[in-house]
N, C-alpha and C positions, 0 to 999 in steps of 0.2 A: 265898288273895294273889290278886284280880284280874290276871285274866290278862296283860292291858296294864301292872298295876303290875311283873308280873315282865319283861315287855319294856324296861319303863323300867330298871328295873335292873340290865338284860343290857346296855341301853343306856350307863349311868354306869360300869359298867367298863370297857366298849370303849372306849368314848376319856377314860373320867380326867375326866369332866364334875362339878363338883357335884352333890351332891343340891340340890334344891328349886330347878331351871333345869329349862325345858323340854329334856329330853332326844332328840326327834323330830328326827334332821336330814333325811336324804336320806329314809331308810323311811318306808314307805308309814304314816298314822294307822287306828288301829284304827277298827273304823266306831260301835263304842262313844262312844269319843271323842266322835264328828261330832254335836255336840249345839249348836251356836254357830245363834242365829237373823238375819235380817235387823236388828235394832235395832243389834247388839252392830258386826256388818259393815259399817251406816251410820256407826256413829259411829267405828270405823276410818281407812272413807275420807275420811268429812267434816273428821278431824283432821289427814287427812293431805291435804288438797285445801285446807284454810284454814291456811298459813305466811304467817313474813314473805318467801319470795321470792315467793310466789306474789302477796299483798300489795303487793309492791313491783312486779314486773312490774306487775300490772294498772295501776299507777300511771305506769309508762314509755310504756304505750299513749297515755295521754292526752298527755303529754308527746311524745311521737312524733307526735304531728296528729291523734288520732282525737276525737270529742265522746265523751262519757261513753256514751250511748247503744250507741252505736257498737263502744265498749271492751267495753259488757257486750256486745254481740253476740258480738263476738269470744273472749272469754272461753267463750260456749255449744259457738260451734262448736266451740274447742280441746276440747270434753267430747265432741262428738260424735263428731268424726273422729278421736280419740285413741281414745276403748271400744269403737269398731270392731273391735280385734285382740283389747282388753283383755277383754273379757265372756267373748268366745270362748274366751280361754287359762285364763280362771278357773273354766272348766269343770270342767277336768280337777281342781282341789284338792277341788272337790264331789263328782265320782262314785269319785276312784281315794285323796283322802286323801295326795296326794305333791306337794312344790313341783315351781314349773314349769322349773325348770330340772332337771330328773330327768324331766319329760315334754319335753326336747326330746332325749332319747336315742333316743323312738322314732323321730324326726324325723333328726335328724343324726346320729345311731350313738354309739354310748356315750363315745366318746372323742372323735368329733365335738361334743358338747352340750359341752365343754372351751371351746370359742369362745364359744358363749353366753355361758355360766359366768365367763369373763376379760370379757369388754365387760361383763358385769353388773355385774361386781364395780368393775371401773374405771368404770362408771355413777353406782353405789350410792356410791363417795368422793368423787366429783364434787360428786354431789347433798349427799352429806352436810358436807359443804364450802362450798357456795353458798348452802346453807341456814344454814349456822351464821354466815357472814359475813355473809349478809343482817340475820340477828335480832340480833348484834353490830351493824351500823349504826345498829340501832334503839334498844338499846338504849344506846349511844355515846349518843345526841342525847340520851337521857332521861338519863343520869349526867352529864352535862356540864350542864343545868339544874339539879337538885338541888344537886351537887356545887360548880356557878360557876365549874367550872376543868378543861378540856384532857381528857380520858381515852385513854388506850392504843386503839387500835381491838383491836388486834394481844394484847392483854394480855383483853380481855375476850375476843376470840375465843377463845383458847385455855381460859380458865378453863369457857365455855362448854359448850366441847365436849365438855371430859370430865366435866364436870355428865351430858353427855346420855347416856354413854356405859351408866352405869349400870343403866337399865334396860334395854336395848336386851341384856346378855347374858345376864335373868332368860328372857326368850322370851315365847312366846306371849300364856299367861294374864297376865304383869305389863305386855303389850301394850293384852292388852282392859282390863283394869280401869284403865288410866290413861288410853284410850280415853272411858271411860264418865265420869270425873269432869269432865274437861276436853274435851268435849263443851256438857255443860252450861254452864259456864264461859266461853267460849269464846261463846256464844250472847249469852250474857249481858253480858258484854264487846264482842263488836263492837257489838251495839245499844247500848250509850252511848257507846260511841267515834264511831257515826253521828249519834247524837242530838248529843252537843256540839259537833260538826263544821257541824249544822243550824243551831243555836244560837249559833255565834260574832259576835259584835257587828261582820262586814264583811257588802256588799254582796254580793263574790263567794261567798261562805257558803252563801249561802239557797238551797234548796234548788232552785228555780226559776233563779236564774243557774247553777248546776248542773249539770241537767238543759238546759241549754238552751246548756251551754258547747260553742261549735263547730259547733254544730250546723247553721247556715247553708251551712257549707261544703260539701253535696252530702257523698255516700256514698260513701265512699274506699276500691272493694270492694279494692285492689291490696292497702294496706296492711293491711284487713283482714285479708284471708285469707296475708298475710303472717305476722303476727305469730298468727294462729290456728296455721297449721300450723305455726308454731316450737315453741307451745304445747304443741301436741299429740305434737307430734315425742318433748317429753315424758314421756306417755304410752305412746307406743309404746317406750319404752326401758324401759318399766316390764312388757310383756309377761309379759316371761318370770320375773317374780315374782308376777304376776294369780292364780297357782292359792294362791301362799302365802300371801295373808291369808285363802282360801277353805277349805281342804284340814280344819277343822274345823267347815264347816259341815254344817247340818241335811240342807235341800234346795235347786235350781238357783233356786227361785223365791224364797228368801233371798236369797242372791247377787243376782240380779242386782236386786231392788228395792233391797236396801243398798246394791250400789254404784252404779246408775246415778242415784240419786236424788238421792244421798247427795253425787254428783260435783258434779249441777248446782248443789242449795243449796252447795256448796263455796266454786265457783267466782262464784256471784252475790255472795256473802260479802265473797271477796277484789273483788269490783269495785266493790261498793259503798264498803269500805273504803280500799282504794288508790286509786281510780279519783276518788272523792269527793273525797278529801286532794286531788290533785293536780290536779282540776280547779278546787277551791275557790279554789288559786293560780297560778289561767289559766295553766293548764299552765309554769310558770317555775321551779320545783323539784320537779325527778323523785322526789325521794325524800319519800313519800309520812308517812314517821314524823316527820320534821322538820316537815310542815305540822302534822300529828296534835298534834305536843308544844309546838310555837308558839300551837296554840288552848286549849293549857291553861291559859294566861295563869298560868303558876306551881304552880297546887294542886297541892300532893302528893297526893290523894289521887287524883288525874284520873293524872301524872305515876307513882304506883305503880302504878293497874288498868294501864299501858299495858305496865310493866314484866313485870306476870305474865304480861300477856297474848303477849308478844312470849316469853318463859318458855318458857311453855304448846303457842304453837304450832310454837316449835323442836323441844321436845323429845319432841312427836307424832311429829312425818313424820321426823326425824333416825334413833326409833328406830327407824322403819318401814326407813329407808334403811340403817343398820345391820343388822337382822336379814334382810332378802332378801340383803346382802350378804357377811355369813353363812354363808349356804344356799348362795349361787354358790360361791362357795370350797370349799365342805365336796365338793358336785360333780365339784371337779377332785381335790382330795386327802381322797378316802374314807374316808382315816383319821385327819383332824384331829378330826371333831367340830362339833358348828352353834355349843358355845360356842365353843372358841380358833379358829375360825373368825371367830365377830363377832370376839373378840379383836383377830385382826388387822388385821381391817377396819378399825376405830375406831383403830387405832392411825395407821393410813396416813391415813385422813380427819383426824385432829387435827393430821395436818402440812401436809395441805394448807389447814385451813381457817388458817390464818398469812397467806395467798396472797390480799389482797383484790381482785386484778385478776381473778378468777376470777368476780367479777359483772358486770364491764364487757362481757365475749365473751359473754352466753347467746346472742343468736342463733348467734354463728358456732358455738360448743359444740352445739346443739342443731340446727343442720345437720350438724354432721359424723354426731350419734348417730343422725339423720332415716337419713342415708345408709346408714347398718347397718342400723340395725335394722325398717326400712319391707321391702325385702325379706325380712329373716329373716320380718319376721310373714306377707308371701304365702306363703311355704313350709311357712311352720306351718300357717295354715292349709290350703291347698290336703293337703297329707298328713289333717294332720289330724280333716279334715272332710270333706274330697270321697273320700278314698284309702280310708282306713280308717275312712270313719262313724263317727266319733268312739268308736274303739274302743281298748285298750291292755291288752297281756299285759303286767302287771306285773312275774312271777319274771324276763320275761326280760331288762325293766329291766338286771336287776342281775348279769345269768350270760354270761360272756365267751364266747361262738361262738353265742351266742342269735340268733332273728329280726332283732333291735336290735345285730347287731355287723357288717352290712351286709360291706364290705371293710376287715378289717382294725381294725374300729371306726369308720368312715367312711360316712356317707353322702355317695360325691364327686357323688350329680347334685341333693342339696342346696346342699353347699356349691359349687359352682360357681354354681349360679343366686343366691346370696346375693351370691358375689362380681360376679359383671353386675350383680347389681340397685343394686349399690353406683356400678356409674356412670350404671346407667340414671337411679337419682334424683338425681344431681349434673348430669344434660343436662334436666331437666324443669326450670322455674321454681319456686321457692316458693310464690309467690303462685296456680299451679295445682293447688294442694292438691299437690305430686306425692308426698306419701308414700303418697298413697292409690292415686295412679297408677299409682306406683312397684310395691308391696302389689298388686293384684289383675295386672298385668301378668307380673310376677314369681312370681305363683301358678298363672297360667294356664301360661306356658310351663312351670313346673315341673311340671304336673301333666300337662299332653302330654308331655312329656318321658318321664316315668316312666310312664304310659300304654303307650307304644310298648317302649321297655326292657325291663319287669319281664315279658315275654314271651321273654324270650332270656338273661334273666337272676336266678337264682335268687335271691340273697342281694335285687336289689332287690325281687323280687316279695312272700317272705316278711316283710320289713320292711313294705309296703305296700298288706296284703291286711289286712282285715276279721278281728277275733280271734272264735274259739267261746268260749264258756262267759264264765262272772263271776268275773276277776279282782278285783274292786274290795274285796274283804272281805280279801287276803292282806297278811298282814307278811312283809318279805322282807327278809333280810342282805343286807351288800353282797358277802361271799362265796360267794351263789348258793343259800341256807338258805332254803327257802322255808315257812313255819310258817301252817296256816292258822288264824285267828283264830274261834274259836268263841262264841257271844253264850253 
């Protein structure tokens, strides 16, 4: 039996996880299994970006007063801003094969990482519910036309949420396979939807009318930056699990190309589907799915296509939300295991999927997430890149009293500046791209504080000093057993 097969079998017994699902949770993935190339990463990221929620938000940009091209620009800026920390955090997965929340142990302490894990679990539940409700809104619009009667949004959300849980429990391989097939269908269906909209017999749906919609009002930079920053805050809230999708990656280049290019393309698709629909309706209807369904003229084939499109969009992103949420929870409750962590997060997410008001508070929720994750991102980059020189002592992440134990398991300096950064981010206007300013300010202050303090505190010095030697190929058990993986 291969060494990694033995490891997986031992993990299955340890966590009482069913065979056939991904066994690796907080443990480092052996180097032999890191074979995923850029095209599979692209499929996962593009599927993550192209979803009912992002399409709905892209339409909301038009309804808020932006022109079509200004909305496209806001979407692109959200990716450029949001991925500034995301791509750095993703390198941890490529280099060491560990989940993002486990890498947070090196920054915030073994126990201190529970803060990031708890916040990420909450964020995963919120996003799962938000995406489920957004998708259910679209499905409800389609079903009401097909059935010619009112359909319960709550019932659709509940059934939709339960179906999405199935793939997430199986883990990374099922996510990779689902993403491959969904990518082809999404590109085909997105093109079809845009084509139908462009050819709808109404002057406002014509490409010239849509592309020039609200174009004469001048550049609304304040509104563009407000929405771009709010959308980017969502990516900041995802930086802690960026490594989760890349810890099976072969190289950093595969990760960089596969992630950023796919994110830009995915956002562009959402801008054209959601933004085009709302602009065609002259901004009077902020729900692009209503406009798209209306453009069908009752054609059953098109309505069924929209239904499948929505299901695929929701399925692919929410599988990832549940997957990362399960990993986050297992970082806190280390005896839980990834499979059971996913089950628990799924159950909570299903309950919140019955609250449609979550969709209406998007900017408010994103502001809260930005207040928390912006300073956390700044601390992470300062510690991992500037102080530790992108090096992590993998065995020490799992050993009580190791270099990452700091003070009773907490790096209080990192915790302090994250707390202060929360108020810094709140004090900077969102339109000034506050999350970037906060990350930079807090990152600098953390770096300066550690540089001064570690001369007097051995615990801080040990955790923030670059590591000697290559620990990337070590398999680490939670009890502190380190087993060198042999090729």
